[in-house]
Every structure is written in structure tokens, then in C-alpha cells.
C-alpha positions as CSV (number, residue, x, y, z in Angstrom):
1,M,80.1,95.7,137.6
2,A,78.7,98.6,139.4
3,N,78.6,98.6,143.1
4,K,75.1,98.7,144.6
5,E,74.5,100.5,147.9
6,T,73.8,98.0,150.7
7,N,71.0,98.8,153.0
8,L,69.5,97.2,155.9
9,S,66.6,95.9,154.1
10,S,68.7,93.8,151.6
11,L,70.6,92.0,154.5
12,P,70.1,88.6,155.7
13,D,67.8,88.3,158.9
14,E,70.8,87.1,161.0
15,M,72.8,90.3,160.2
16,V,70.0,92.6,160.6
17,I,69.3,90.9,164.1
18,D,72.9,91.2,165.2
19,F,72.6,95.0,164.3
20,L,69.5,95.3,166.1
21,A,70.9,93.6,169.2
22,H,73.8,96.2,169.3
23,I,71.7,99.1,169.5
24,S,69.4,100.7,172.3
25,I,65.8,99.4,172.3
26,S,64.7,103.0,172.3
27,Y,65.1,103.1,168.5
28,Y,62.9,100.1,168.1
29,P,59.4,101.8,167.8
30,K,60.6,103.9,164.8
31,L,62.6,101.1,163.4
32,S,59.3,98.8,163.4
33,L,57.7,101.3,161.1
34,V,60.3,100.6,158.3
35,S,58.7,97.4,157.0
36,K,56.7,94.4,158.2
37,R,59.9,92.4,158.0
38,F,61.6,94.7,160.5
39,N,58.7,94.6,162.9
40,S,58.6,91.0,162.6
41,L,62.5,90.8,163.6
42,I,62.1,93.1,166.5
43,L,59.3,91.0,168.1
44,S,61.4,87.7,167.4
45,R,62.7,85.4,170.1
46,E,65.9,85.4,168.0
47,L,66.5,89.2,168.9
48,L,65.7,88.5,172.5
49,F,68.4,85.7,172.6
50,A,70.7,87.8,170.8
51,R,70.6,90.8,173.2
52,Y,70.8,88.3,176.2
53,H,74.0,86.8,174.9
54,L,75.5,89.9,173.8
55,K,74.5,91.6,177.4
56,T,72.9,94.5,175.8
57,R,69.6,94.2,177.5
58,E,68.8,97.5,179.4
59,H,66.3,99.1,181.6
60,I,63.6,100.9,179.9
61,L,61.1,103.3,181.8
62,Q,57.6,103.1,180.4
63,V,54.6,105.5,181.5
64,C,50.9,104.8,181.2
65,L,48.6,107.7,180.5
66,K,44.8,107.8,180.1
67,L,44.1,110.5,177.6
68,P,40.7,111.7,176.9
69,G,38.7,110.4,173.9
70,R,40.8,107.0,174.3
71,R,39.1,104.0,175.7
72,L,42.3,102.2,176.5
73,P,45.3,103.8,178.4
74,S,48.3,104.9,176.2
75,W,51.9,103.5,176.9
76,F,55.0,105.7,176.2
77,S,58.7,104.9,176.8
78,L,61.2,107.4,178.0
79,W,63.6,108.2,175.3
80,I,66.8,110.1,176.0
81,R,68.6,111.1,172.8
82,P,72.0,109.5,172.9
83,D,75.1,111.6,172.8
84,Q,73.4,114.7,173.8
85,I,74.1,117.0,176.8
86,L,71.0,117.2,178.9
87,T,70.5,120.6,180.5
88,N,68.5,121.7,183.6
89,D,66.2,124.4,182.1
90,M,63.5,124.5,184.7
91,E,63.8,128.3,185.4
92,E,65.2,129.2,181.9
93,D,63.2,131.7,179.7
94,K,64.2,129.7,176.7
95,S,62.1,126.6,175.5
96,T,63.2,123.0,176.4
97,T,66.0,121.4,174.1
98,R,63.6,118.2,173.8
99,N,66.6,115.8,174.4
100,T,64.2,113.5,176.2
101,L,60.8,112.5,175.1
102,L,57.8,110.2,176.0
103,V,57.6,108.2,172.9
104,P,54.4,106.5,172.0
105,I,54.8,102.8,171.8
106,P,53.0,101.5,168.7
107,S,50.6,98.6,169.7
108,S,51.9,96.7,166.6
109,Y,55.4,96.8,168.1
110,S,55.4,96.7,171.9
111,P,54.6,93.3,173.6
112,Y,54.0,95.4,176.7
113,V,51.1,97.1,175.4
114,T,49.2,93.8,174.0
115,D,50.5,91.9,177.0
116,L,49.8,92.7,180.7
117,S,53.1,92.0,182.5
118,M,51.9,90.7,185.9
119,G,55.5,90.2,187.2
120,M,57.9,87.5,188.7
121,V,57.0,85.0,191.3
122,G,60.3,83.2,192.1
123,S,61.9,82.4,188.9
124,K,58.6,82.4,186.9
125,H,57.3,85.3,184.8
126,Y,53.6,85.6,184.5
127,I,51.8,87.6,181.9
128,V,48.4,88.1,180.4
129,K,48.0,88.2,176.6
130,D,45.3,90.0,174.6
131,Y,43.8,91.4,177.7
132,N,42.0,94.1,175.7
133,V,39.5,91.9,174.1
134,P,36.6,91.1,176.3
135,P,34.3,89.2,177.0
136,T,36.7,86.2,176.9
137,P,38.2,85.5,180.4
138,L,41.9,86.3,180.1
139,P,44.5,83.6,179.2
140,M,47.5,83.6,181.4
141,W,50.9,82.5,180.4
142,V,53.9,81.5,182.3
143,R,57.6,80.7,181.7
144,N,60.6,79.6,183.9
145,Q,63.5,82.1,183.6
146,N,65.9,79.1,184.6
147,E,64.7,77.0,181.5
148,S,67.1,77.4,178.4
149,T,64.3,77.3,176.0
150,H,62.4,80.4,177.8
151,A,59.2,78.6,176.4
152,W,55.7,80.0,177.5
153,R,52.8,77.6,178.7
154,E,49.2,78.5,179.3
155,A,48.3,78.8,182.9
156,P,44.7,79.0,184.3
157,R,42.6,81.6,183.0
158,M,40.8,84.3,185.2
159,K,37.1,83.9,186.2
160,V,36.0,87.0,184.2
161,A,37.0,89.0,181.1
162,R,39.0,92.1,181.9
163,D,40.2,95.2,180.2
164,N,43.4,96.9,181.7
165,P,43.2,95.5,185.3
166,M,45.5,96.5,188.1
167,V,47.9,93.9,189.5
168,A,49.8,93.3,192.6
169,I,52.0,90.4,193.8
170,L,52.3,89.5,197.5
171,D,53.6,86.2,199.2
172,G,53.6,84.3,196.0
173,K,50.0,85.3,194.9
174,I,49.1,87.4,192.0
175,Y,46.2,89.7,193.0
176,V,44.0,91.2,190.1
177,V,41.4,94.0,190.6
178,G,39.0,95.9,188.4
179,G,39.0,96.0,184.6
180,C,35.5,94.5,184.4
181,K,32.1,96.0,184.8
182,A,31.2,98.0,187.9
183,D,28.3,95.6,188.9
184,E,30.6,92.6,189.0
185,T,30.4,92.0,192.7
186,T,31.4,88.4,192.9
187,N,35.0,88.4,191.0
188,W,35.7,92.1,190.6
189,A,38.9,91.2,192.5
190,E,40.6,87.7,192.6
191,V,43.9,86.2,193.5
192,F,46.0,83.5,191.9
193,D,47.8,81.2,194.1
194,T,51.1,80.3,192.1
195,N,51.5,77.1,194.3
196,T,48.1,75.6,193.6
197,Q,47.6,77.1,190.3
198,T,44.1,78.2,191.2
199,W,42.1,81.3,191.0
200,E,40.1,82.6,194.0
201,S,37.4,85.3,194.3
202,L,38.0,88.2,196.7
203,P,35.3,89.6,198.9
204,D,33.4,92.7,197.3
205,P,35.0,96.0,198.0
206,G,32.0,98.1,197.6
207,A,30.4,100.0,194.9
208,E,32.4,103.1,195.2
209,L,35.6,101.4,194.4
210,R,34.0,99.2,191.7
211,S,32.7,102.2,189.8
212,S,35.6,104.3,190.0
213,L,38.8,104.6,187.8
214,L,41.8,102.7,189.2
215,K,45.4,104.5,189.2
216,S,47.7,102.3,190.8
217,T,48.4,99.2,193.1
218,K,51.0,98.9,195.8
219,V,52.1,96.3,198.3
220,T,53.4,97.1,201.6
221,D,53.0,96.1,205.3
222,G,51.5,92.7,204.1
223,K,48.6,94.4,202.3
224,V,47.5,95.1,198.8
225,Y,46.7,99.0,198.2
226,V,44.4,100.1,195.4
227,R,44.5,103.8,194.6
228,S,41.2,105.2,193.4
229,N,40.9,108.2,191.1
230,A,37.6,109.4,192.2
231,K,38.6,110.8,195.5
232,N,42.4,110.1,195.2
233,E,41.8,107.6,198.0
234,Y,43.6,104.4,199.0
235,Y,41.7,101.1,199.6
236,Y,43.5,98.1,200.9
237,Y,42.9,94.3,201.2
238,D,44.2,92.6,204.0
239,P,44.8,88.9,203.1
240,K,45.1,87.9,206.8
241,E,41.8,89.5,207.7
242,G,40.2,88.5,204.4
243,K,38.5,91.9,204.0
244,W,39.0,95.3,202.4
245,G,39.4,98.8,204.2
246,V,39.9,102.4,203.6
247,V,43.3,104.2,204.3
248,T,42.4,107.1,206.9
249,E,45.8,108.8,206.5
250,A,47.1,110.4,203.4
251,L,49.5,107.9,201.7
252,Q,51.3,108.9,198.5
253,F,52.9,105.8,197.4
254,E,53.6,107.1,193.9
255,R,55.7,110.0,195.3
256,A,58.1,107.7,197.4
257,C,60.9,105.2,196.3
258,L,63.6,103.1,197.9
259,I,67.2,103.5,196.7
260,E,69.8,101.5,198.8
261,N,67.7,100.8,201.6
262,V,66.7,104.6,202.0
263,W,63.3,106.0,201.5
264,Y,62.9,109.2,199.4
265,Y,59.6,111.1,199.5
266,C,58.5,114.1,197.5
267,G,56.0,116.0,199.5
268,E,54.0,119.1,198.7
269,E,56.8,121.5,199.4
270,Y,60.2,119.5,199.3
271,F,62.0,116.2,199.0
272,S,62.7,114.3,202.1
273,W,64.5,111.1,203.2
274,F,63.8,108.8,206.2
275,D,66.5,108.9,208.7
276,T,66.4,105.3,210.2
277,K,68.6,106.4,213.2
278,L,66.2,109.2,214.4
279,Q,63.2,107.6,212.8
280,K,62.1,110.8,211.3
281,W,61.9,112.4,207.7
282,K,64.6,115.2,206.8
283,M,64.9,117.5,203.9
284,V,67.2,116.4,201.0
285,K,69.6,119.4,200.6
286,G,70.5,121.1,197.5
287,L,67.2,120.9,195.7
288,E,65.6,124.2,196.2
289,V,65.1,125.0,192.6
290,L,63.4,121.7,192.1
291,N,61.4,122.0,195.2
292,R,59.8,125.3,193.7
293,N,59.1,123.8,190.4
294,C,57.8,120.3,190.8
295,C,56.8,119.3,194.3
296,S,53.2,120.7,194.1
297,G,52.6,118.9,190.9
298,A,54.6,115.7,191.4
299,L,52.9,112.6,189.6
300,A,55.3,109.9,190.4
301,V,58.9,109.1,191.7
302,T,60.7,106.0,190.9
303,N,64.2,104.3,191.2
304,Y,65.8,104.4,187.9
305,C,69.2,102.8,187.8
306,G,70.0,104.0,191.5
307,K,68.9,107.5,190.8
308,L,65.8,109.6,191.5
309,L,63.5,109.8,188.5
310,I,60.5,112.3,189.0
311,F,57.5,113.0,186.7
312,W,55.5,116.2,187.4
313,D,53.1,118.4,185.4
314,K,52.3,122.1,185.1
315,F,49.9,124.2,182.8
316,E,51.5,125.4,179.6
317,E,48.2,126.8,178.3
318,C,44.5,126.6,179.4
319,E,44.1,123.6,177.2
320,N,47.4,121.7,177.8
321,K,49.9,120.6,180.3
322,N,53.5,119.9,180.2
323,I,54.8,116.7,181.8
324,W,58.2,117.2,183.0
325,C,60.9,114.7,184.1
326,S,64.0,115.0,186.1
327,V,66.9,112.7,187.1
328,I,68.6,113.4,190.5
329,T,71.5,111.8,192.0
330,V,71.6,111.4,195.8
331,E,74.4,110.9,198.0
332,R,75.4,111.0,201.8
333,G,77.2,114.0,203.4
334,G,78.2,115.3,206.8
335,G,78.9,112.1,208.1
336,G,75.8,110.2,207.0
337,D,73.5,112.9,208.9
338,D,72.5,114.5,205.7
339,V,71.5,113.6,202.2
340,W,72.4,116.0,199.2
341,G,70.7,115.9,195.8
342,H,72.1,117.1,192.6
343,V,69.6,117.8,189.4
344,E,71.5,116.1,186.4
345,W,68.8,117.4,184.1
346,A,65.2,118.4,183.8
347,S,63.2,118.6,180.7
348,V,59.6,118.7,179.2
349,V,59.0,115.3,178.0
350,R,55.5,115.5,176.7
351,I,52.5,118.0,176.2
352,V,49.2,116.5,176.9
353,P,45.5,117.6,177.3
354,S,44.7,119.1,180.8
355,S,42.1,116.3,181.5
356,Y,44.6,113.4,181.2
357,V,45.2,110.8,183.9
358,F,48.8,109.8,184.8
359,L,48.1,106.1,185.6
360,R,51.5,104.5,186.5
361,C,55.2,104.1,185.4
362,R,57.3,101.1,185.2
363,Q,60.8,99.7,184.3
364,V,61.2,96.7,181.9
365,W,64.4,94.8,181.3
366,A,64.6,94.3,177.6
């Protein structure tokens, strides 16, 4: 009897799930296109549990861009090709080796496109499903990470329909802003109290913020900050005062991150770190090449597995821009009085139209 070649499509679901659980989630978008069966298995709870028990879950960095001609933002995952040597080619004349890419996440595959992950409050994870189908008010779901079933249950809905709102969590409350019509003055921003399980409308922030494209939200100093694209300004909501305000000084939260209790900031000319002893910012040493190439065009800085990860852009041609990405290791030196940085690699990860908007990046644990 002739031996027939065995492939994944002919294997039982249990064996395919075991195979998928052992490989990086970076491969999932392409594997989901193999067949409807594969797509279903990749989205299944069985695969989630398998990765959990095998301890193969990993941090995945996702990037959100607003591309011209598309109504909804587009999500991408940062994919680093396995078993490849990444090179630092910022000032090389040769083209990038393309070992790392921003890979589009198919909406049919990724739950992070169709679900708005609002985040964790204690042991409970809150999300909003199907947030891109107004005019129905958004259903919110919650599950307790401490429960073995990981079952989702429906939580109270928001007061108005929203399309890609911004979210921030502060003191056990979920703040949701935007994503609705600009003339929505009563419920343009609202907050969900996870203790009382109720929504409450926030004061009207004003027409200027309501009519602008929102880029990001941040929580610091007990306030919720909202970045506007129109003038690149930050507005803030103070829960204690119960009112909105405009930030007068230039805050660039996307260009700063915290690693092991040390703040790092990408300024217009160089990277710096905050010395808590001297209470002042000092230059990170050893990053002269990176400073020349990326600081003026820096888009975002984030803590990626204990390292600095920086996105920046620069023109390739008159119609397009290159989005670059670089990973930097940082370490103390000179008795702790200096911080040195080392560029592990830098590479072009995406070519985009010059009129795109970089909205935000986030890490997910999957």
C-alpha cells in the first residue's frame, strides 16, 4: 500500500492545535489564510488554553496606523523573522535586509481588530466587541482571569455608539472618549465604574477636541490625557476637579517610557534618561548614530521586554515614508551615574503614504 504524504490539513484538530501552540503567534496571520478550518482553530479557545498550559504565550507588539482612504484604522503586528541576524543599517548605502516587518493583521483573523481591548482592572479583563458597527451602543464584556473557565459575560453597554474610541484606565474606572459624532456634547466622553458597574457621562470638553482626530490617551499624575491630532495638543480630564483642561507645556508621552523604574525620553536631538538623584534629565551615551537618524522623526517609544523599542519615520520619496524600528539595550555604567545604550538592530519595517497618521502601539500577551 502506497504511503500518502501527510500534511496539516489531514490531521485531527487536536494535533493541529498542538502544532500551532508550539510556534510563534507571528505566523498565525498567514496560517489563517490556509483554510476556514485553520482560521477557526487559530481563533479557538482550545488553542488559547494549549498555549497557556505549554507556557508558549509571548509578547506581541501591535501598531495602529490611520492610512489615507480607509475609514477605520489599520492594525499591524511587528514580525521579526526567526533565526535571522538583524543588522543595524541606518547609515548603510544598501537597502534594508527586511528581517523585520509590520505585517497587516487580517480582520478575519485577529481578535484585536474586531475587539477593543480596554484593559485589566484587578483580575478582570474588559473588552468591547464589534465596536466598528454603529449606531448600536457598544456591548462590553468582562472575564475574571482567576476563574478556570475564562468565560466572558456581558457588562453594561455605553450610552452612545462609538467607532474606534480611545480608552484609559485610572483608579478602577474605564474612561472612553471619542469615536462618535462631533456634535455629541452630552456623552462624547464617559466613564465606567467597575465597582458599581455603571456608566457616567463626563463634561463636554469643547468643540475643538470633539471635532479633531484623537491619536492617543495616557494616564499620569491622576489625570487622563488625550492627544489631539489637529494641533498636536494634549487635553486632560481631572477626575478630582471634574473638568477638562489644556496642557500648556509640551508633553510628548509617546516619546517616553519606563524601564526598571527609569524614565527614558526621545527628544528632538537625543535620547535622555531621568536621574532621580540629581532630579534632572541626562543624555544616554553611545547612541550618536541613532540620534542623528531618528530623534527628529520619532513616533513612539515603548518598553519591549525590558528594552527600548523606537519607531520613527523619514521620507523615501515624495509620495511615501519609511517607518523604521530599532531595539536598544540600556545599562548603567560609571558607578550608576551614566546610562549607556546599544543599538541591537534597526530596519525599515513598513513603507506608507506620506499622509498617514501613527495612532498608537501596544503589547499583547497571547
